[in-house]
C-alpha positions in Angstrom: 6.8 3.8 -18.1 7.5 0.8 -15.7 4.0 0.8 -14.7 2.7 0.8 -17.9 4.2 -2.5 -18.9 4.5 -4.4 -15.3 4.8 -3.7 -11.4 4.8 -6.4 -8.6 4.4 -3.6 -6.2 2.8 -0.1 -7.0 4.2 3.2 -6.3 3.9 4.5 -2.5 0.7 6.5 -2.9 -1.4 3.6 -3.9 0.0 1.7 -0.3 -1.3 5.2 1.2 -4.6 5.0 -0.1 -5.2 1.2 0.3 -4.6 2.2 4.3 -6.9 5.2 4.5 -9.7 3.8 2.6 -9.5 0.7 4.6 -10.5 2.6 8.2 -14.2 3.7 8.7 -14.9 7.6 8.0 -11.5 8.4 6.6 -11.1 10.4 3.6 -8.0 10.4 1.6 -7.1 13.7 -0.7 -4.6 12.6 -3.5 -2.4 15.5 -4.8 -1.9 14.4 -8.3 -2.3 15.2 -12.0 -4.6 13.2 -14.1 -3.6 9.6 -14.5 -2.4 8.9 -11.2 -6.3 8.5 -10.1 -7.0 5.3 -11.3 -7.1 3.7 -7.6 -10.8 4.3 -7.3 -11.5 2.5 -10.5 -9.0 -0.5 -9.5 -10.6 -0.8 -5.6 -14.2 -0.7 -7.0 -13.5 -3.2 -9.7 -11.6 -6.0 -7.6 -13.4 -5.7 -4.1 -16.8 -5.1 -5.4 -17.9 -3.2 -2.4 -21.1 -1.2 -2.0 -19.9 2.2 -0.9 -17.7 4.7 -2.9 -14.1 4.5 -2.2 -13.3 7.5 0.1 -10.7 8.8 -1.9 -10.9 12.3 -3.8 -8.2 13.3 -6.4 -7.1 17.1 -5.9 -5.9 17.8 -9.7 -2.6 19.2 -10.6 -3.3 21.1 -13.7 -1.9 24.0 -15.9 -3.4 26.3 -13.6 -2.0 24.9 -10.6 1.2 24.9 -11.9 1.0 28.6 -12.8 -0.3 29.8 -9.3 0.5 27.3 -7.0 -1.7 24.3 -5.2 -2.4 25.6 -1.9 -5.6 27.3 -2.6 -6.8 24.2 -4.3 -5.9 21.6 -1.9 -7.6 23.6 0.9 -10.3 24.1 -0.7 -10.8 20.4 -1.4 -10.1 19.6 2.3 -12.6 21.8 3.5 -15.3 21.0 0.9 -14.6 17.1 1.4 -15.4 18.1 5.3 -18.5 19.7 4.8 -20.0 16.7 2.2 -18.5 13.6 4.7 -17.8 14.8 7.9 -14.6 12.3 8.3 -12.8 11.8 11.3 -9.6 12.1 9.6 -8.8 13.7 6.3 -5.1 11.9 5.0 -3.2 14.1 2.2 -0.8 12.2 -0.4 1.0 13.4 -2.9 2.0 11.0 -5.8 5.6 10.4 -7.3 4.6 12.7 -9.8 3.1 15.7 -8.2 6.0 15.0 -5.5 8.4 16.6 -8.3 6.4 20.1 -7.5 8.7 20.0 -4.3 5.6 21.8 -2.5 5.4 22.3 1.1 2.3 20.3 2.0 3.0 20.5 5.5 1.9 23.9 5.3 -1.2 23.3 3.2 -2.3 20.8 6.3 -1.6 23.5 8.7 -3.8 26.2 6.5 -6.5 23.7 6.2 -6.6 22.9 9.9 -6.6 26.4 10.5 -9.5 27.3 7.8 -11.6 24.4 9.3 -11.3 25.5 12.8 -12.1 29.5 11.9 -15.4 28.2 9.8 -16.7 25.9 12.6 -16.0 28.6 15.1 -17.9 31.5 12.7 -20.7 29.0 11.8 -21.7 28.1 15.4 -21.9 30.0 18.9 -23.8 27.9 21.7 -26.0 29.9 24.3 -26.5 28.3 27.2 -29.4 29.6 29.5 -30.4 32.9 27.8 -32.1 35.7 29.7 -35.9 35.6 30.3 -37.4 37.4 27.4 -35.3 36.2 24.5 -37.4 35.4 21.4 -37.1 33.1 18.7 -37.2 35.2 15.7 -34.7 37.9 17.1 -31.7 37.8 19.3 -31.2 41.6 19.2 -31.0 42.0 22.8 -28.2 39.1 23.1 -24.4 40.3 22.2 -23.5 37.7 19.3 -21.4 40.1 17.5 -24.0 40.9 15.0 -24.2 44.2 13.5 -27.7 45.7 14.8 -28.2 47.3 11.5 -28.6 44.2 9.9 -32.0 43.8 8.3 -31.8 39.8 8.2 -32.5 38.6 11.8 -30.4 35.5 13.0 -32.2 32.5 13.6 -32.1 31.0 17.0 -32.2 26.9 17.0 -32.8 24.9 20.0 -30.3 22.1 20.6 -31.1 19.3 23.1 -27.7 18.5 25.1 -27.0 14.9 27.0 -26.9 16.8 30.2 -30.3 17.8 29.9 -29.7 21.5 29.8 -31.2 23.8 26.8 -28.8 25.1 24.4 -29.4 27.8 21.5 -27.4 27.2 18.3 -26.8 30.5 16.4 -26.7 28.9 12.4 -26.3 29.7 9.0 -29.3 29.7 6.5 -27.5 27.0 4.8 -27.0 24.8 7.8 -27.7 20.9 7.6 -29.3 20.7 10.6 -33.3 21.7 10.6 -34.6 24.2 13.3 -36.0 23.1 16.6 -39.1 24.3 18.0 -38.5 27.2 20.4 -40.7 27.9 23.5 -40.6 30.3 26.5 -40.2 26.9 28.5 -36.9 26.6 26.7 -35.7 29.6 27.6 -33.5 29.6 30.9 -32.4 32.4 33.5 -28.8 33.9 33.1 -27.2 34.0 30.0 -23.7 33.2 28.9 -21.6 32.4 26.0 -20.1 29.5 25.1 -18.0 28.2 22.2 -19.3 25.2 20.3 -16.7 22.5 20.4 -17.7 21.1 17.1 -16.3 17.7 15.3 -13.3 19.3 12.9 -11.4 16.5 11.6 -8.0 15.8 11.9 -5.7 16.3 9.0 -2.4 15.0 8.6 0.2 14.3 5.6 1.1 11.1 4.8 5.0 10.9 6.0 6.2 8.6 2.8 9.1 9.2 0.6 7.5 8.3 -2.6 10.9 8.2 -4.3 12.4 5.6 -2.0 9.8 3.2 -0.9 6.9 1.1 -2.9 3.3 0.3 -2.1 3.8 -2.2 0.6 6.5 -0.3 2.7 4.2 2.6 2.2 1.1 1.2 3.3 3.3 -0.3 6.6 4.7 3.3 7.1 1.3 5.0 7.0 -0.6 2.7 9.4 2.0 2.9 12.0 1.8 6.9 11.7 -1.9 7.2 12.2 -1.8 4.6 15.0 1.2 6.7 16.7 -0.5 10.2 15.9 -4.0 9.1 17.7 -1.9 7.1 20.2 -0.2 10.4 21.2 -3.1 12.5 20.9 -4.9 10.4 23.7 -2.0 10.8 25.9 -2.2 14.5 25.7 -5.9 14.7 26.1 -5.1 11.9 29.1 -7.7 9.5 27.9 -5.1 6.5 27.0 -6.6 3.4 28.9 -3.1 1.0 29.0 -5.0 -1.1 31.3 -5.2 -4.8 29.9 -8.6 -6.4 29.5 -9.7 -9.1 32.0 -9.6 -11.9 29.2 -6.9 -12.8 27.2 -7.3 -10.0 24.0 -5.6 -9.4 20.8 -5.4 -6.8 18.1 -4.9 -8.0 14.3 -3.0 -5.5 12.4 -2.3 -5.5 8.7 -5.7 -6.7 7.2 -6.5 -4.3 4.9 -8.1 -3.5 1.1 -7.1 -5.3 -2.0 -4.8 -7.6 0.4 -4.8 -11.1 -1.1 -7.7 -12.8 0.4 -7.2 -10.7 3.5 -11.2 -10.9 4.0 -11.0 -14.4 4.3 -8.0 -14.6 6.3 -9.6 -12.4 8.9 -12.7 -14.6 8.7 -10.6 -17.3 9.8 -8.5 -15.7 12.0 -11.5 -14.5 14.3 -12.7 -18.2 14.4 -9.1 -19.2 15.5 -9.0 -16.9 18.2 -12.7 -17.6 19.2 -11.5 -21.3 19.6 -8.6 -20.2 21.7 -10.8 -18.3 24.2 -9.0 -15.1 23.0 -11.1 -11.8 22.6 -10.6 -9.6 19.2 -9.7 -6.2 21.2 -9.6 -4.1 17.6 -8.9 -4.9 13.4 -6.8 -2.4 11.9 -7.2 -1.1 9.6 -9.8 -2.8 7.9 -12.9 -1.5 9.1 -11.4 0.2 11.9 -12.2 3.5 13.5 -9.3 5.8 14.2 -11.1 7.0 17.4 -10.7 3.5 18.6 -6.9 3.5 18.4 -6.4 4.5 21.7 -7.9 1.3 22.8 -4.9 -0.8 21.2 -2.7 -0.8 24.9 -5.5 -2.8 26.4 -5.1 -6.0 24.6 -2.7 -8.5 25.8 -0.8 -9.0 22.4 -0.5 -7.8 18.7 -0.9 -10.4 15.8 0.4 -9.5 12.5 -0.5 -12.0 9.9 1.5 -10.3 7.0 5.0 -9.3 7.2 4.1 -6.9 4.3 1.8 -4.3 6.5 1.4 -4.1 10.0 5.1 -5.1 11.3 6.1 -1.3 11.8 2.9 -0.8 14.0 3.6 -3.8 16.1 7.1 -2.5 16.8 6.2 0.7 17.8 3.4 -0.6 20.0 6.0 -3.2 21.7 8.6 -0.2 22.5 6.0 1.9 23.2 3.9 0.2 25.7 5.8 -3.4 26.1 2.9 -5.1 24.0 4.8 -8.3 22.9 3.5 -9.6 19.1 3.4 -12.8 17.1 4.2 -12.3 13.5 4.4 -16.2 12.6 2.0 -16.4 9.6 -0.3 -19.4 10.4 -0.4 -20.8 7.0 0.0 -24.6 6.7 0.2 -27.3 9.6 3.6 -26.8 10.8 3.4 -23.0 11.0 0.0 -22.8 12.2 0.9 -24.9 15.0 4.4 -22.8 15.7 2.0 -19.9 15.8 -0.6 -21.1 18.3 2.1 -22.2 20.7 3.8 -18.9 20.4 0.4 -17.2 21.2 0.2 -20.0 24.3 3.6 -18.4 25.7 2.3 -14.7 25.9 -0.7 -15.7 27.5 0.9 -17.8 30.2 3.6 -15.0 30.5 1.2 -12.5 30.8 -0.9 -14.6 33.6 2.5 -15.6 35.5 3.3 -11.9 35.9 0.0 -11.2 37.1 0.4 -13.7 39.6 4.0 -12.6 40.6 2.9 -9.1 41.1 -0.1 -10.3 43.5 2.0 -13.0 45.1 5.1 -11.1 45.3 7.9 -13.6 44.5 8.5 -15.6 41.0 8.0 -19.0 41.6 4.5 -20.5 42.3 3.0 -23.4 42.2 -0.4 -22.2 41.0 1.5 -20.3 38.2 3.2 -23.2 36.9 -0.2 -25.5 37.1 -2.0 -22.6 34.9 1.1 -22.9 32.7 0.9 -26.6 32.1 -2.9 -26.2 31.8 -2.7 -23.5 29.0 -0.1 -25.8 27.1 -2.2 -28.8 27.6 -5.0 -27.2 26.5 -3.5 -25.6 23.2 -1.7 -28.7 22.5 -5.2 -30.5 22.3 -6.4 -28.5 19.9 -3.7 -28.5 17.6 -4.2 -32.1 17.6 -7.9 -31.9 17.1 -7.7 -29.5 14.4 -4.9 -31.1 12.5 -6.5 -34.5 12.6 -10.5 -33.8 11.7 -10.4 -30.2 10.5 -7.8 -29.9 8.1 -7.7 -32.6 5.4 -4.0 -31.7 4.6 -2.3 -33.9 7.0 -4.5 -37.1 5.6 -3.9 -35.7 2.1 -0.4 -35.8 2.4 0.0 -39.4 2.8 -2.8 -40.3 0.1 -1.8 -41.8 -3.2 -2.7 -38.9 -5.3 -0.4 -36.5 -3.3 2.6 -39.2 -3.4 2.4 -39.0 -7.1 3.4 -35.6 -6.9 6.7 -36.3 -5.1 9.9 -34.8 -6.2 8.0 -32.8 -8.9 9.8 -29.7 -9.7 7.9 -26.3 -8.9 8.7 -22.5 -8.8 7.1 -20.2 -6.3 7.6 -16.5 -6.4 5.0 -13.6 -4.4 5.4 -11.4 -1.8 7.8 -12.4 0.9 4.7 -13.8 3.4 3.0 -15.8 0.9 6.2 -17.1 -1.3 8.0 -18.3 1.8 5.0 -20.0 3.5 4.1 -21.8 0.5 7.6 -23.1 -0.1 7.6 -24.7 3.5 4.2 -26.3 2.9 5.3 -27.9 -0.6 8.8 -29.0 0.8 8.2 -30.6 4.2 4.6 -31.0 4.4 3.9 -32.4 0.8 7.2 -33.4 -0.5 7.3 -31.5 -3.9 10.7 -30.3 -5.2 11.2 -26.3 -5.1 13.5 -25.7 -7.7 13.3 -21.8 -7.0 11.8 -19.6 -4.5 11.8 -15.9 -5.1 10.3 -12.6 -4.0 9.9 -8.9 -5.3 9.9 -7.7 -1.8 13.8 -6.8 -2.1 13.4 -4.7 1.3 12.8 -8.1 3.0 15.4 -10.1 1.3 17.3 -11.6 4.2 14.2 -12.6 6.0 12.9 -14.1 3.0 16.3 -16.1 2.5 16.5 -17.2 6.0 13.2 -18.8 6.1 13.6 -20.9 2.8 17.1 -21.9 3.5 16.8 -25.8 3.2 13.5 -25.8 1.6 14.4 -24.8 -2.0 17.0 -25.3 -4.7 17.9 -21.5 -5.2 16.6 -17.9 -4.0 15.4 -15.3 -6.4 15.2 -11.7 -5.2 13.9 -9.6 -7.8 11.1 -6.9 -9.0 11.7 -7.8 -12.7 9.5 -9.9 -14.1 11.2 -10.7 -17.4 13.9 -12.4 -15.2 11.3 -14.5 -13.4 10.0 -15.2 -16.7 13.5 -16.4 -17.7 14.2 -18.3 -14.8 10.9 -20.4 -15.0 11.6 -21.1 -18.8 15.0 -22.3 -18.2 14.0 -24.7 -14.8 11.0 -26.0 -16.9 9.1 -26.9 -13.9 5.8 -29.2 -13.8 4.0 -26.4 -11.7 4.2 -22.5 -10.9 3.0 -20.9 -8.0 3.2 -17.3 -8.4 1.0 -14.0 -9.2 -0.9 -13.0 -12.1 2.4 -12.3 -13.8 3.5 -15.8 -13.2 0.0 -17.3 -14.7 0.8 -15.4 -18.1 4.2 -16.6 -18.2 2.9 -20.3 -17.3 0.1 -19.9 -20.4 2.7 -19.1 -22.6 5.3 -21.7 -22.1 2.1 -24.3 -21.3 3.2 -24.7 -17.5 -0.3 -24.8 -15.2 0.4 -22.1 -12.4 -1.6 -21.8 -9.1 -1.8 -18.0 -7.9 -0.3 -17.6 -4.2 0.2 -14.1 -4.1 -0.6 -10.6 -4.7 -0.6 -8.9 -7.5 -3.7 -10.6 -8.7 -6.6 -10.2 -10.8 -10.5 -10.2 -10.1 -10.8 -14.3 -9.9 -8.6 -13.8 -6.8 -11.4 -11.7 -5.0 -13.6 -14.4 -4.7 -17.0 -14.0 -3.4 -17.1 -17.4 -1.6 -14.9 -18.5 1.5 -11.5 -19.1 0.5 -8.9 -18.5 3.4 -5.4 -19.0 3.3 -4.9 -19.0 6.6 -5.6 -21.1 9.7 -6.6 -25.1 9.1 -9.2 -24.1 6.7 -6.5 -22.6 4.7 -4.6 -25.6 4.8 -7.6 -27.3 2.9 -7.5 -24.6 0.1 -4.0 -24.6 -0.3 -3.7 -28.8 -1.0 -6.8 -28.1 -3.7 -5.0 -25.2 -4.9 -1.2 -27.5 -5.5 -3.0 -30.6 -6.4 -5.6 -29.0 -9.2 -2.6 -27.1 -10.7 -0.6 -30.0 -11.3 -3.3 -31.9 -12.4 -4.2 -29.4 -15.2 -4.7 -30.8 -18.5 -5.3 -34.4 -17.3 -8.9 -34.0 -18.8 -7.3 -33.2 -21.9 -5.5 -36.7 -21.6 -8.6 -38.7 -21.0 -10.4 -37.3 -24.0 -7.3 -38.1 -26.1 -7.6 -41.8 -25.1 -11.3 -42.2 -25.8 -11.2 -39.8 -29.0 -12.4 -36.6 -27.6 -13.1 -33.7 -29.5 -9.7 -31.7 -28.9 -7.7 -34.8 -30.1 -5.3 -33.9 -32.5 -4.8 -37.2 -33.6 -8.3 -37.9 -34.8 -7.7 -34.3 -36.9 -4.3 -34.7 -37.9 -3.9 -36.5 -41.6 -3.7 -40.1 -42.1 -0.9 -40.2 -44.7 2.6 -40.6 -43.2 4.0 -38.3 -46.0 2.3 -35.3 -44.9 3.9 -33.0 -42.4 2.3 -31.2 -39.8 3.8 -27.7 -38.5 2.9 -26.8 -34.8 3.5 -23.8 -32.5 7.3 -24.8 -31.9 10.2 -22.9 -30.4 11.5 -22.3 -34.1 9.5 -21.9 -37.0 12.1 -24.5 -39.4 10.8 -27.5 -36.9 8.3 -29.4 -38.0 6.6 -32.9 -36.9 5.5 -35.7 -38.9 2.2 -37.1 -38.4 3.6 -40.2 -36.4 5.7 -38.1 -34.0 2.6 -36.2 -33.4 0.4 -38.7 -32.8 3.1 -40.0 -30.3 3.6 -37.0 -28.6 -0.1 -36.9 -28.4 -0.1 -39.9 -26.1 2.0 -37.7 -23.3 -0.1 -36.8 -20.6 -1.4 -33.1 -20.9 0.1 -32.0 -17.7 3.8 -32.6 -18.9 2.9 -32.7 -23.0 4.6 -29.3 -23.2 7.9 -29.8 -21.3 8.1 -33.1 -23.6 7.4 -31.1 -26.7 10.1 -28.3 -25.6 12.8 -30.9 -24.9 12.4 -32.8 -28.0 12.5 -29.8 -30.2 15.7 -28.7 -28.3 17.4 -32.0 -29.1 16.4 -31.3 -32.9 17.7 -28.0 -33.0 21.0 -28.6 -31.2 21.5 -31.7 -33.9 19.8 -29.6 -36.7 17.3 -31.9 -37.5 14.1 -30.2 -39.1 11.5 -32.8 -39.2 10.7 -34.6 -35.8 9.8 -38.3 -36.1 9.2 -41.1 -33.5 12.8 -42.1 -33.7 13.8 -38.5 -33.2 11.6 -38.3 -30.1 13.1 -41.6 -28.2 16.5 -40.4 -28.9 16.0 -36.9 -27.2 14.3 -39.1 -24.4 17.3 -41.1 -23.8 19.8 -37.9 -24.4 17.9 -36.1 -21.8 18.0 -39.0 -19.2 22.0 -39.5 -19.9 
């Protein structure tokens, strides 16, 4: 019922599906009733990608409730493997289907066993069959086939990388066309060999759907997949922990339906390229689960958003002693801090290498390299701040100085809300009356980050509480989610969207990052345009524009005009309304509300020019 009204962070299975559908060649089976399968529609509408969303709903209906789900779930997993041939199939229930308390671990084991048996039955390899074998019949080779069978088994030739000839017994419905056979393809000795076919991994999302939300589930699922494949590589002895020759990084936490994630990823690539750092892996967006074994080869991990990726970075730090950077490079100050933190990690890695080679801790060569890297990074920060980012110049301009001291409310996820609060306060001189987040699980970190940059902190996932706070504070602008945009429209307060949840207009086809130095330009534009929303109305009214209420209002002073007031009993006189229309558009709504509140307190039903000035004087006192 809460979902039907509004939720900042969705249910847990949405986070699981966002992670799984971000990887390449990973298919998710969602064990859910009809109504929980809206993810496909939502993702295809917002992301506007060419490919279908790799998610299949295994519907729980009355038949399933009557006889159990195992047969249907296993059948769906087997069918999807046949159709898609994925590397990984991820099974997840929803909060609704979790009520059934089914043993989904058993479903995963049964499906794995079924897939293995199916592949073993359908494919048998014969290496170097005896001379005299013929293409149309293999009755002289023991394949466990009933000799009384009338239908001959076809023998298909499959070339191998090692150059030896192989023959595969396949069913009639095989997807592979038969190859031409000849006596030349037949070897000297017969030997049966079990085919090692590509059986997908099947795992169950290890998420408590009652206790966590969408973002927590996504973070946990990503860590689970990374842990599964690194441990698998360990068992197979193919895990390579040797570091790359040049500095390298794993970017962790960029995934589908994220707020401007694709644009931020592109900006991060440019940033690391400028710093001479190679991108080792980007997960989960566009990542391959078979390449997760390469994660330990990077020098460090980078987590741009706290909401997803932090658990994975902590696991890699614990397991492989990989350092990670979780400072979000949003705004000039934090971007510089992030780059300097990266510089420290690189110098520490180089010094440890030198110490191993020279067998002592202090090395003049190491100190020289450290100073060189620090100077290069500081020079890069200076150049980007002065010439690439326009935000530093803009904050000193008369346009931005006109915004100094104006009140705003900031609300969103922990990462974006904290970053925008610090940008507005310390980089643009704007007063943040309230900074808030719906990530209640990260409340302590958020309070620490915004301490000293705002008047009050709001931690809640109740949108009505956020709306009431905005109405009480009456800010000049709001920076929040799609929900705060609706609140702003209702209260006639401009709003800039800085965080998910968002609508399709915040999935632009153009390039609009929020991270890095190009991101500072985008944020400066967003802030300035949000504050000045309505200025064009003011100019139209000055020059007698088409939407001027003054031109359309009655000319006689005795006529009373009714407006959309906070109380139906309050009316505006023509001269009062004319005076109100002289107020600039971006603060007109606030002046109107304050005047009507004053009129209510004084039991005044008709607002005139004198009442407006009396309200202004009372407010200033």
